[in-house]
C-alpha positions as CSV (number, residue, x, y, z in Angstrom):
1,M,21.4,-0.7,-20.7
2,N,20.3,-3.6,-22.2
3,E,16.6,-5.5,-21.7
4,R,16.7,-8.2,-19.3
5,S,14.3,-11.2,-20.1
6,L,13.6,-14.5,-18.8
7,S,13.5,-17.6,-20.4
8,I,10.9,-20.7,-19.2
9,A,13.2,-23.2,-18.6
10,D,14.4,-20.3,-15.8
11,F,11.3,-21.0,-14.3
12,L,11.7,-24.8,-14.1
13,D,15.4,-24.4,-12.4
14,D,14.4,-22.0,-9.4
15,V,14.8,-23.2,-6.0
16,E,15.4,-19.6,-4.3
17,Y,12.1,-18.5,-4.8
18,G,10.1,-21.8,-4.3
19,L,7.8,-21.1,-7.7
20,D,7.6,-25.2,-7.4
21,L,7.1,-25.2,-11.4
22,R,6.6,-28.3,-13.3
23,L,6.2,-29.3,-16.8
24,I,2.9,-30.6,-18.3
25,T,3.1,-30.1,-22.0
26,G,4.7,-27.6,-24.4
27,N,8.7,-28.5,-24.1
28,R,8.7,-26.6,-27.6
29,G,8.0,-23.4,-25.7
30,L,10.4,-23.5,-23.2
31,A,12.8,-21.1,-25.1
32,N,10.1,-18.4,-25.0
33,R,11.3,-15.2,-23.5
34,V,9.5,-12.9,-20.8
35,F,10.1,-9.6,-20.3
36,T,7.8,-7.8,-18.5
37,P,7.4,-8.8,-14.4
38,R,3.8,-8.2,-14.9
39,I,1.4,-11.1,-14.9
40,Q,-2.3,-12.0,-16.3
41,K,-5.1,-13.8,-15.4
42,P,-7.1,-14.3,-18.7
43,G,-10.6,-15.2,-17.2
44,L,-12.0,-12.9,-19.9
45,A,-10.0,-14.0,-22.9
46,L,-11.2,-17.7,-22.1
47,T,-14.8,-16.3,-23.0
48,G,-13.3,-15.3,-26.0
49,Y,-12.9,-11.3,-25.1
50,T,-9.0,-11.5,-26.5
51,E,-8.8,-7.2,-26.5
52,H,-6.6,-6.9,-23.9
53,L,-5.3,-10.2,-23.9
54,H,-1.4,-9.5,-23.2
55,P,0.3,-12.9,-24.4
56,D,3.5,-11.4,-23.5
57,R,2.9,-11.9,-19.5
58,I,2.8,-15.1,-18.0
59,Q,-1.1,-16.4,-17.8
60,I,-2.2,-17.8,-14.6
61,L,-5.0,-20.1,-14.4
62,G,-6.6,-21.0,-11.1
63,I,-9.6,-22.7,-9.8
64,T,-12.4,-20.4,-11.6
65,E,-10.3,-20.4,-14.9
66,I,-10.0,-24.0,-14.7
67,S,-13.5,-24.9,-13.6
68,Y,-15.0,-22.5,-16.1
69,L,-13.0,-24.4,-19.3
70,N,-14.1,-27.8,-17.8
71,Q,-17.8,-27.2,-18.0
72,L,-17.7,-25.6,-21.5
73,P,-19.3,-27.9,-24.0
74,E,-16.1,-29.5,-26.1
75,H,-17.2,-26.9,-29.3
76,A,-16.9,-24.2,-27.2
77,A,-14.2,-24.6,-25.5
78,E,-12.1,-25.6,-28.5
79,I,-13.3,-22.5,-30.1
80,C,-12.3,-20.0,-26.6
81,I,-8.7,-22.1,-25.9
82,G,-7.6,-22.0,-29.6
83,K,-8.7,-18.2,-30.3
84,I,-6.3,-17.7,-26.8
85,C,-3.7,-19.9,-28.1
86,S,-3.3,-18.2,-31.8
87,F,-1.8,-15.8,-29.5
88,P,2.4,-15.8,-29.1
89,V,1.4,-16.8,-25.2
90,A,4.6,-17.0,-23.1
91,C,3.4,-20.0,-20.8
92,F,0.2,-20.9,-19.0
93,I,1.1,-22.1,-15.5
94,V,-1.6,-23.5,-13.8
95,T,-2.2,-23.2,-9.7
96,T,-3.6,-25.3,-6.8
97,G,-1.9,-28.4,-8.5
98,L,-4.8,-28.6,-10.7
99,E,-5.2,-30.7,-13.9
100,P,-5.4,-28.2,-17.3
101,A,-8.1,-29.0,-19.3
102,P,-7.0,-32.1,-21.9
103,L,-8.3,-29.0,-24.7
104,L,-5.9,-27.1,-23.0
105,K,-3.2,-28.8,-23.5
106,T,-3.6,-30.1,-26.5
107,C,-3.9,-26.2,-28.1
108,A,-1.1,-25.2,-26.0
109,E,1.4,-28.2,-27.6
110,K,0.4,-27.7,-31.0
111,A,0.9,-23.9,-30.6
112,G,4.7,-24.7,-28.9
113,I,2.9,-22.9,-25.3
114,P,4.2,-24.1,-22.4
115,V,1.7,-25.3,-19.6
116,L,3.0,-25.2,-16.1
117,V,1.3,-26.5,-12.5
118,T,2.4,-25.5,-9.1
119,S,1.3,-26.6,-5.7
120,H,0.4,-23.5,-4.5
121,V,-3.1,-21.4,-4.7
122,S,-3.1,-18.5,-7.4
123,S,-2.1,-15.9,-4.1
124,V,0.4,-17.3,-2.8
125,F,1.9,-18.1,-6.5
126,I,1.2,-14.8,-7.7
127,S,3.0,-13.5,-5.2
128,L,5.6,-15.6,-5.5
129,I,6.0,-15.1,-9.4
130,T,5.8,-11.5,-9.0
131,K,8.8,-11.4,-6.8
132,Y,11.1,-13.8,-8.8
133,L,10.1,-11.3,-11.7
134,E,10.7,-8.2,-10.6
135,E,14.0,-9.1,-8.7
136,R,15.4,-10.9,-12.1
137,L,13.8,-8.5,-14.5
138,L,13.7,-5.1,-13.8
139,P,16.0,-2.2,-14.6
140,S,19.1,-2.0,-12.3
141,T,22.3,-0.7,-12.2
142,H,25.7,-0.2,-10.2
143,I,26.8,3.0,-8.6
144,H,30.3,3.9,-6.3
145,G,28.9,5.4,-3.0
146,V,28.0,4.4,0.1
147,L,24.7,3.8,1.4
148,V,23.2,4.4,5.2
149,D,20.1,4.3,6.6
150,V,19.8,7.6,8.8
151,L,17.0,7.8,11.4
152,G,15.0,5.1,8.5
153,V,15.7,8.1,5.4
154,G,18.1,6.0,2.9
155,I,21.2,8.2,2.0
156,L,23.2,7.8,-0.5
157,L,26.9,9.5,0.1
158,L,28.7,9.9,-2.9
159,G,31.9,11.9,-4.0
160,K,35.0,11.7,-5.9
161,S,37.4,9.1,-4.2
162,G,39.0,9.6,-1.2
163,I,36.7,12.6,0.1
164,G,35.9,10.3,3.4
165,K,32.3,8.7,2.4
166,S,33.0,5.9,4.0
167,E,34.8,7.7,7.0
168,C,31.7,9.5,7.3
169,A,29.6,6.8,7.5
170,L,31.7,5.4,9.7
171,D,30.9,8.2,12.5
172,L,27.2,7.7,11.2
173,I,27.2,4.3,12.5
174,L,29.1,5.1,15.6
175,H,26.0,7.5,16.3
176,G,23.5,4.3,16.2
177,H,22.8,4.5,12.5
178,R,22.9,1.7,10.1
179,L,25.6,0.9,7.2
180,V,23.7,-0.9,3.7
181,A,26.7,-1.0,1.4
182,D,29.8,0.4,1.3
183,D,32.4,1.3,-1.9
184,M,29.6,-0.5,-4.5
185,V,25.7,0.0,-4.3
186,Q,23.8,-2.1,-6.2
187,I,20.7,-0.4,-7.1
188,K,17.6,-2.4,-8.3
189,K,14.5,-0.1,-9.7
190,K,11.2,-1.4,-8.2
191,M,7.6,-0.7,-9.5
192,P,6.0,1.6,-9.9
193,A,9.6,4.2,-8.7
194,A,11.8,3.2,-5.7
195,L,15.4,2.3,-5.9
196,V,16.6,0.2,-3.8
197,G,19.9,-0.7,-2.6
198,N,22.3,-3.2,-1.5
199,A,25.6,-4.6,-1.0
200,A,27.5,-6.5,-3.6
201,E,27.7,-10.3,-2.0
202,P,31.5,-10.3,-1.4
203,L,31.3,-6.9,0.1
204,K,28.3,-6.9,2.5
205,Y,28.9,-5.8,6.0
206,H,32.6,-4.8,4.7
207,M,34.2,-0.9,5.2
208,E,37.1,0.2,4.0
209,I,39.1,2.9,5.6
210,R,42.0,4.0,4.7
211,G,45.2,3.5,7.1
212,L,43.0,0.8,8.3
213,G,41.8,-1.3,6.1
214,I,38.9,-3.6,5.4
215,I,36.6,-3.8,8.8
216,N,34.1,-5.9,9.3
217,I,31.0,-3.7,10.7
218,K,28.7,-6.8,11.7
219,D,31.6,-8.0,13.7
220,L,32.2,-5.0,15.6
221,F,29.3,-3.4,16.4
222,G,26.4,-6.1,16.2
223,V,23.6,-6.8,13.6
224,S,22.2,-3.4,14.5
225,S,24.6,-1.5,13.1
226,I,23.6,-3.2,9.1
227,R,20.7,-3.6,7.2
228,E,20.8,-5.7,4.5
229,K,18.9,-3.8,1.8
230,K,17.2,0.1,1.7
231,I,15.2,2.0,0.0
232,I,17.0,5.4,-1.3
233,D,15.3,8.3,-0.6
234,M,18.0,11.0,-1.4
235,V,21.5,11.7,-2.7
236,L,23.7,13.4,-0.5
237,E,27.0,14.4,-2.7
238,L,30.5,15.3,-0.9
239,V,32.0,18.1,-2.5
240,E,35.6,19.9,-1.9
241,W,35.6,23.4,-0.4
242,D,35.7,25.6,-3.5
243,P,36.2,29.4,-2.2
244,S,35.0,31.1,-5.4
245,H,31.6,28.5,-5.8
246,E,28.4,29.8,-4.5
247,Y,26.7,27.3,-2.1
248,D,23.2,27.1,-1.6
249,R,22.4,28.7,1.7
250,L,18.8,29.0,1.7
251,G,17.6,25.3,0.4
252,I,14.5,26.8,-1.4
253,D,14.9,25.0,-4.6
254,D,15.4,21.5,-3.9
255,M,17.8,19.6,-6.6
256,V,17.5,16.5,-7.7
257,Y,19.6,13.5,-8.8
258,S,18.4,11.0,-11.2
259,I,18.9,7.1,-10.9
260,L,17.2,4.7,-13.4
261,G,15.1,7.4,-14.5
262,V,13.9,8.0,-10.7
263,E,14.5,11.3,-9.2
264,L,15.8,11.5,-5.6
265,H,16.6,14.6,-3.7
266,H,20.1,16.2,-4.1
267,L,22.1,17.9,-1.5
268,K,25.7,18.6,-1.9
269,I,27.6,19.4,0.8
270,P,31.1,21.2,1.0
271,V,33.4,19.6,2.5
272,R,36.4,21.5,4.7
273,P,38.1,21.0,8.3
274,G,36.2,21.9,10.8
275,R,33.0,20.9,9.3
276,N,30.9,18.5,11.3
277,L,29.6,16.0,8.5
278,T,28.0,13.8,10.6
279,S,25.5,16.1,12.5
280,I,25.0,17.6,9.2
281,I,24.2,14.6,7.5
282,E,21.9,13.3,10.7
283,V,20.0,16.9,10.1
284,A,19.3,16.8,6.5
285,A,18.0,12.9,7.5
286,R,15.3,14.8,9.7
287,N,14.8,17.6,7.0
288,F,14.0,15.4,4.5
289,V,11.2,13.8,6.8
290,L,10.0,16.7,7.7
291,K,9.7,17.7,3.8
292,G,7.4,14.8,3.1
293,M,5.3,15.5,5.7
294,G,4.4,18.7,3.8
295,Y,6.5,21.5,6.3
296,H,9.5,23.2,4.2
297,P,11.2,25.2,6.6
298,A,13.3,27.0,3.8
299,R,10.2,27.8,1.8
300,E,8.1,28.8,4.5
301,F,11.0,31.5,6.0
302,H,11.1,32.8,2.7
303,E,7.7,33.3,2.5
304,K,7.5,35.3,5.6
305,L,10.8,37.5,4.7
306,L,8.2,38.5,2.0
307,A,5.7,39.0,3.7
308,R,7.1,41.5,6.0
309,M,9.2,43.4,3.4
310,E,5.9,44.0,1.8
311,S,4.1,45.2,4.8
312,R,7.0,47.7,5.4
313,P,8.2,50.4,3.4
314,L,11.4,50.3,2.2
315,G,13.4,52.2,4.4
316,D,11.4,52.0,7.4
317,E,13.9,51.4,10.2
318,V,13.0,50.1,13.8
319,E,14.6,52.2,16.9
């Protein structure tokens, strides 16, 4: 997977996130790239302490930073600003519509560092820019499957084509659960370790049922039957029943499924006529919630069984 990045010019082109940015100076640096979704407020760096300055991050200057620079003697300001501008800083963004210090504009222009201004206050802008960077920079992938919200648990249904993932999801919707994506699930990694899935734009709200064709879940069942996006909590893989295979019958050892480096709880459910997959998935969701509360039924049963075997000598029988 290639490392994703954004140019400073991309920030100026934004209309979706409402960043409201305009360029003050540093036109030569509009091609500078940003690779990380993290930002920095360089308060200490402006005093000359640059030990923990991260030039690859966007540097946010708010009222505190700008007022500090404005009250510095010219010689001291020249030293501090010159030092920070000696680093390959991606860009400076001044909030609250403040006018950057003239010396900052001069030094940034010489160093090829863009200086941008937004009308938003620092707290609001940091929230907006963080969301923008996360959406555009964090790792993403897509996977063939179905994502459903069952009792608040995001379940990613996997399995080979034709095994019945969509039909199973349709039955879950009829039971009051919600569809997020069918056929192709787009997945983005959110910090620190969460995966958010949604449908590709052309496929949103739609589902393919073999023999029936394409149906629109939102139109058929209403807005309560769909979700725009959902955190993926577990992976449930549908597999064809194999009589020669020994399936897990206790559920003591938890399996994991890794997507974008995030490990998810993983279950393999064998499919054969007569098995009510909808009920099994609903119970799996309830069981997942219980485990999240610290209660693991299979392990508790196993521990009780071992304790009973230890307390009763082998060969003892109950009359």
